[in-house]
C-alpha positions, 0 to 999 in steps of 0.5 A, spaced: 775 876 534 783 874 533 784 866 534 788 860 532 785 855 526 784 848 528 787 842 524 781 841 520 781 849 518 788 849 516 787 843 512 781 847 508 785 853 507 791 849 504 786 844 500 782 850 497 788 856 496 790 857 489 797 862 490 802 861 496 808 865 498 815 862 499 819 865 503 827 863 502 833 865 505 841 864 503 847 869 505 843 874 510 838 875 504 830 873 505 826 872 498 818 872 498 815 870 492 808 868 490 807 861 487 801 857 485 801 850 488 796 844 489 796 841 496 794 833 496 794 833 504 801 831 506 805 835 501 805 842 497 806 841 490 809 847 485 812 848 478 816 853 476 822 855 472 830 856 474 830 863 477 832 866 484 827 862 488 830 855 486 837 857 486 836 860 494 832 853 495 837 849 493 842 852 497 838 852 503 832 848 502 829 850 509 823 855 507 817 857 509 810 857 505 804 861 507 797 862 504 791 866 506 784 866 504 781 873 505 774 875 505 775 883 507 780 886 512 776 884 518 775 877 516 781 872 514 785 866 515 792 865 514 796 858 514 804 858 515 808 852 514 815 850 516 818 845 511 823 843 506 824 844 499 824 837 495 826 837 487 823 832 484 827 829 479 825 822 478 820 820 473 815 817 478 815 822 483 815 828 478 809 825 474 805 824 481 806 832 483 804 834 476 798 829 476 796 833 482 798 840 479 794 838 473 787 836 478 787 842 482 782 847 481 783 853 477 779 859 475 777 860 468 781 866 468 788 864 469 795 867 469 800 864 464 805 862 470 799 857 473 799 854 466 803 847 466 805 847 458 804 850 452 797 848 451 794 849 457 789 847 459 790 840 455 796 837 457 800 830 455 799 824 459 807 824 459 808 829 464 816 829 462 813 833 456 812 840 460 818 843 462 820 846 468 822 844 475 817 840 479 818 840 487 814 839 493 814 842 500 815 837 506 812 840 511 815 840 518 810 844 522 804 848 520 799 853 524 794 858 523 790 864 525 784 868 524 780 874 525 773 874 524 770 881 525 763 878 527 763 874 533 757 871 531 760 867 525 763 861 524 770 864 520 766 865 514 761 860 515 
């Protein structure tokens, strides 16, 4: 059965996801890249380093963000956001974003790109000591779909 996720289900996918995909474009080229993130119920927060995605998002801040939860090929949920890239340079906003990222759940085994500093999982109370670019996605629109291979199930429930 295919269906549309309800708002509470969309929030659940966003809150429990670990990796999403950013779609950004400029000069008639589209770039899609995975990124770890944290969601606080209002914004998607991300930390990265200089590269192609930051260059593109600075030129065109209108982006798409996707995250999914997949049990198997017949049982999945997918959420898509349309939003705006907002680079966080002001200390207070950056600290809030970094705090949100540092408090998120991460599996014990994780990749270096999810680590927010050289001494991860330990970190300084001063987020300015963590290098890189911090940004949020201001969400303009969100919607979700699901497929459930078992018509009696409650979407993985």
